[in-house]
C-alpha positions as CSV (number, residue, x, y, z in Angstrom):
1,M,-0.2,0.0,0.0
2,R,1.2,3.5,-0.8
3,I,0.7,6.2,1.4
4,C,1.8,10.1,0.9
5,I,2.5,13.1,3.2
6,V,2.0,16.2,2.0
7,G,4.0,18.7,3.8
8,C,7.0,17.0,5.6
9,G,7.7,19.7,8.2
10,A,8.0,18.7,11.7
11,I,4.7,16.9,12.3
12,G,4.5,15.4,8.7
13,S,8.2,14.1,9.6
14,V,6.7,12.3,12.3
15,F,4.2,10.6,10.6
16,A,6.5,9.4,7.5
17,A,8.9,8.3,9.7
18,H,7.1,6.1,12.1
19,L,4.5,4.8,9.0
20,A,7.9,3.8,7.2
21,Q,8.6,1.5,10.1
22,L,5.6,-0.9,8.4
23,P,7.0,-3.1,6.1
24,E,3.8,-3.4,3.9
25,L,3.7,0.2,3.3
26,E,5.5,2.3,0.8
27,V,5.8,5.9,2.0
28,W,6.3,9.0,-0.2
29,A,6.5,12.4,1.2
30,Y,6.4,16.1,-0.9
31,D,7.9,19.0,0.7
32,T,9.0,22.3,-1.1
33,S,12.4,22.2,1.1
34,A,14.8,21.1,-1.2
35,A,17.3,21.0,1.8
36,H,15.1,18.8,3.4
37,V,14.2,16.6,0.8
38,D,17.9,16.2,-0.2
39,A,18.7,15.5,3.4
40,I,15.7,12.9,3.7
41,N,16.9,11.1,0.5
42,R,20.8,11.2,1.2
43,D,20.8,9.8,5.0
44,G,16.9,9.0,5.7
45,L,14.3,11.0,7.7
46,R,15.6,10.9,11.6
47,I,13.2,11.9,14.2
48,V,15.1,12.4,18.1
49,G,13.9,13.4,21.1
50,R,10.8,11.2,22.4
51,A,11.8,8.7,19.4
52,D,14.5,7.5,18.0
53,L,14.0,6.7,14.5
54,V,15.8,6.3,11.1
55,A,13.0,5.9,8.3
56,R,13.8,5.5,4.4
57,I,11.1,7.1,2.6
58,S,10.8,8.8,-1.2
59,A,10.9,12.3,-0.8
60,T,10.3,15.0,-3.5
61,T,9.7,18.5,-4.4
62,D,8.3,18.0,-7.5
63,P,4.3,17.1,-6.9
64,L,4.0,15.5,-10.5
65,G,6.8,12.8,-9.3
66,I,4.4,11.7,-6.8
67,P,2.6,8.2,-7.5
68,P,-0.8,7.5,-7.2
69,S,-1.7,6.7,-3.5
70,E,-4.2,4.8,-1.6
71,L,-3.9,7.2,1.5
72,G,-2.9,11.0,2.0
73,I,-2.1,12.9,4.8
74,V,-1.8,16.5,4.8
75,A,0.3,18.2,7.2
76,V,1.4,21.5,5.8
77,K,0.6,24.9,7.7
78,G,-3.2,26.1,6.5
79,T,-1.5,28.9,5.0
80,F,-0.2,26.6,2.0
81,T,-3.3,24.2,1.9
82,E,-4.6,25.3,-1.3
83,A,-1.5,25.2,-3.0
84,A,-0.1,22.1,-1.7
85,I,-3.1,20.1,-2.3
86,A,-3.8,21.6,-5.9
87,A,-0.3,20.6,-6.9
88,T,-0.5,17.0,-5.3
89,A,-4.3,16.3,-6.1
90,H,-3.6,13.9,-9.0
91,A,-1.9,11.3,-6.9
92,F,-5.3,10.8,-4.7
93,Q,-7.6,10.7,-7.4
94,D,-9.1,7.6,-5.8
95,A,-7.6,8.0,-2.3
96,A,-8.9,8.7,0.9
97,V,-6.8,12.1,2.2
98,C,-6.2,13.1,5.9
99,S,-5.7,16.6,7.3
100,V,-3.8,16.4,10.4
101,Q,-3.4,20.2,10.6
102,N,-4.1,22.9,12.9
103,G,-7.5,24.8,13.1
104,I,-10.6,24.5,10.8
105,G,-11.2,24.8,7.2
106,N,-8.9,22.8,6.0
107,E,-10.7,19.8,4.9
108,E,-13.0,22.0,2.8
109,L,-10.2,22.7,1.0
110,I,-9.0,19.3,0.5
111,A,-12.7,18.6,-0.7
112,E,-12.2,20.5,-3.3
113,H,-9.4,18.2,-5.3
114,V,-9.7,14.7,-3.8
115,P,-12.8,12.4,-3.7
116,R,-12.8,11.4,0.2
117,V,-11.6,13.2,3.0
118,M,-10.8,12.8,6.8
119,R,-10.7,15.5,9.6
120,G,-7.4,14.6,11.9
121,V,-6.6,16.1,15.2
122,T,-2.8,15.1,16.4
123,L,-1.3,16.2,19.7
124,P,2.4,15.5,19.3
125,A,4.5,18.7,19.1
126,A,7.7,18.4,17.0
127,R,10.4,20.9,15.6
128,L,12.5,20.7,12.8
129,T,16.2,20.7,13.7
130,R,18.0,20.9,10.8
131,P,17.3,19.4,7.5
132,G,16.5,15.5,8.0
133,V,16.1,15.9,11.4
134,V,13.1,16.4,13.4
135,E,12.8,16.4,17.4
136,L,9.9,15.4,19.0
137,D,9.2,17.5,21.8
138,G,6.0,15.8,23.0
139,S,3.9,12.7,22.7
140,G,-0.1,13.0,22.4
141,T,-3.2,11.4,20.9
142,T,-4.0,11.5,17.2
143,W,-7.9,11.2,16.4
144,V,-9.4,10.4,12.5
145,G,-13.1,10.3,11.3
146,P,-14.8,11.2,8.1
147,F,-14.8,15.0,7.2
148,E,-18.9,14.8,6.7
149,P,-19.7,16.8,4.0
150,R,-17.5,14.6,1.4
151,P,-16.5,12.0,3.6
152,A,-14.1,8.9,3.7
153,A,-15.5,5.7,4.2
154,L,-15.5,4.2,7.8
155,D,-13.3,1.5,6.6
156,E,-10.6,3.8,5.1
157,V,-10.9,5.8,8.8
158,Q,-10.6,2.7,10.6
159,K,-7.8,1.3,8.4
160,L,-5.8,4.8,8.8
161,G,-5.8,4.3,12.7
162,L,-4.9,0.9,12.6
163,L,-1.8,1.9,10.7
164,L,-1.0,4.7,12.9
165,N,-1.3,2.6,16.0
166,R,0.7,0.0,14.6
167,S,3.2,2.4,13.7
168,G,3.9,3.9,17.2
169,L,1.7,6.7,17.2
170,E,-1.4,6.3,19.6
171,T,-4.9,7.3,17.0
172,R,-8.8,6.7,17.7
173,A,-10.9,6.2,14.8
174,L,-14.1,7.9,15.2
175,A,-17.3,8.0,13.2
176,D,-17.3,11.8,14.5
177,A,-13.9,13.7,15.2
178,R,-15.4,17.1,15.2
179,G,-15.3,17.4,19.1
180,A,-11.3,16.3,19.1
181,Q,-11.1,18.8,16.5
182,W,-12.4,21.6,18.2
183,T,-10.9,20.8,21.9
184,K,-7.4,21.2,19.8
185,L,-8.5,24.7,18.1
186,L,-9.4,26.0,21.2
187,F,-5.8,24.6,22.5
188,N,-4.3,25.9,19.8
189,C,-6.1,29.2,20.1
190,A,-5.1,29.9,23.9
191,T,-1.5,28.6,23.5
192,N,-0.2,29.4,19.9
193,P,-0.9,33.5,19.2
194,L,-0.3,34.0,22.8
195,C,3.4,32.5,23.0
196,A,3.8,34.3,19.7
197,L,3.3,37.4,20.7
198,T,5.2,37.2,24.1
199,G,8.0,34.9,23.1
200,L,7.1,32.6,25.7
201,T,7.3,28.5,25.5
202,H,3.9,26.8,26.3
203,G,4.8,25.8,30.0
204,Q,6.3,29.7,30.7
205,L,2.8,30.8,29.5
206,C,0.9,29.1,31.6
207,E,3.1,29.6,34.7
208,L,2.7,33.6,34.6
209,P,-0.4,34.5,36.4
210,A,-1.0,37.3,34.2
211,T,-0.7,35.5,30.4
212,R,-2.6,32.3,32.4
213,R,-5.7,34.7,32.7
214,V,-5.8,35.7,29.1
215,V,-5.7,31.8,28.1
216,G,-8.4,31.4,30.2
217,D,-10.5,34.3,28.6
218,V,-9.8,32.8,25.2
219,L,-10.8,29.8,26.3
220,R,-14.2,30.5,27.8
221,E,-15.4,32.4,24.6
222,G,-14.4,29.6,22.5
223,L,-16.4,27.1,24.7
224,A,-19.4,29.3,24.3
225,V,-18.7,29.1,20.4
226,A,-18.4,25.3,20.5
227,D,-21.6,25.1,22.5
228,A,-23.5,27.4,20.1
229,C,-22.3,25.3,17.1
230,G,-23.6,22.1,18.9
231,I,-20.1,21.0,19.2
232,T,-19.6,18.4,22.0
233,L,-15.7,18.8,23.0
234,E,-13.8,15.0,23.1
235,D,-11.9,16.8,26.4
236,D,-11.5,19.9,28.6
237,P,-9.4,22.1,26.4
238,E,-8.3,24.1,29.9
239,E,-6.9,20.7,31.3
240,L,-5.7,20.0,28.5
241,V,-3.7,23.3,27.9
242,D,-2.7,23.1,31.7
243,T,-1.2,19.5,31.2
244,L,0.8,20.0,28.3
245,G,2.1,22.9,29.8
246,R,3.6,21.2,32.3
247,A,4.6,18.1,30.1
248,N,5.9,20.0,27.3
249,Y,7.2,23.2,29.2
250,D,9.9,24.0,26.8
251,H,8.1,23.6,23.9
252,K,7.7,26.8,21.1
253,P,4.5,26.7,19.8
254,S,4.7,26.0,15.6
255,M,3.3,29.9,15.5
256,L,6.2,31.1,17.7
257,Q,8.7,29.2,15.5
258,D,6.9,31.0,12.5
259,V,7.0,34.7,14.3
260,L,10.8,34.0,15.1
261,A,11.3,33.2,11.6
262,H,9.2,36.0,9.8
263,R,6.9,33.6,8.1
264,P,3.1,33.7,7.7
265,T,1.5,31.9,10.7
266,E,-1.8,30.1,10.7
267,I,-3.6,32.7,12.6
268,G,-6.3,32.1,9.9
269,T,-7.5,29.0,10.6
270,L,-7.0,29.4,14.7
271,N,-8.5,32.6,16.1
272,E,-9.4,33.8,12.7
273,G,-11.5,30.6,12.5
274,L,-13.0,30.9,15.5
275,V,-14.3,34.4,15.3
276,A,-15.9,33.6,11.8
277,Q,-17.8,30.9,13.5
278,A,-18.7,32.9,16.4
279,D,-20.2,35.5,13.8
280,A,-22.2,33.0,12.1
281,C,-23.4,32.0,15.6
282,G,-24.2,35.6,16.6
283,I,-21.8,34.9,19.4
284,P,-19.3,37.8,20.6
285,A,-15.8,37.0,20.5
286,P,-13.7,39.8,21.5
287,V,-10.5,38.1,22.9
288,N,-10.2,36.1,20.1
289,R,-10.9,39.1,17.7
290,A,-8.3,41.0,19.3
291,V,-5.6,38.3,19.4
292,A,-5.9,37.4,15.9
293,A,-5.9,41.4,15.0
294,L,-2.6,41.4,16.8
295,I,-0.9,38.7,15.1
296,R,-1.6,40.4,11.9
297,G,-0.3,43.4,12.9
298,L,3.0,41.8,13.6
299,E,3.3,40.2,10.3
300,D,2.4,43.4,8.8
301,S,5.4,44.9,10.9
302,W,7.9,42.6,8.6
303,T,6.6,44.1,5.7
304,R,7.1,47.6,6.9
305,Q,10.5,46.6,8.5
306,N,11.6,45.6,4.9
307,I,10.6,48.5,2.9
308,E,11.2,51.4,5.4
309,P,14.6,53.2,5.8
């Protein structure tokens, strides 16, 4: 069986390296970083930290070089979902494709290009330390389920769940993964942008009383929106924030990593996505709206720094 990972950054690499441990799987990965792809093809894909794996996979920067696949996993940042799935869709014409991305709205974009879609949520935290090497900072559960408007078959969801579990990634295959997705959404909305704005790690953000209060404000708004949308959460996002804050104390969330590198952030699928849902339901979300505006202002400042003398 062939599976292709679209976006072999930190989390995509974690999925690719684990799945490559299964002898019946042929694992491909698409990424735009030539340095990362060259290192993977030359030395293998290495996962360090909470895992110690070296995997041989077929990596490419050429989307047209990807052969037809039975399963796909999209792991790019939300900013790049449309471009990535449009470039690779030819490989998934008779496939089920699962998003394991942060936030909401990615599955809708994927569904415009492939026949069957899964919504996925994943908690492991990782970072790319150098081309070909990813450090796994924290482990956690992954949830997968059908994306209702264009669903993968339940047996496809269960097949992917079984493969991930056998590869060493704890996974729950569900008939409805919206509760898990929204739990992670609220977790991300309350931590990623606040870490990005302050420069604090996840643990430091939760340890400082002033910032922890803002985390609580973001979460309370999100809970009200989820309730208005009829979403039953998988877990308590506030408990998840504090538990992972202790377990992954020194972890720099992906949005903080993006801000430090002056890269576009995923705010569009996180707090802005939550605000859009709040507006649709007639629920106020001023704190999330303010957080999103501050991140957009920060992104704009990089452009101004580049053009002003």
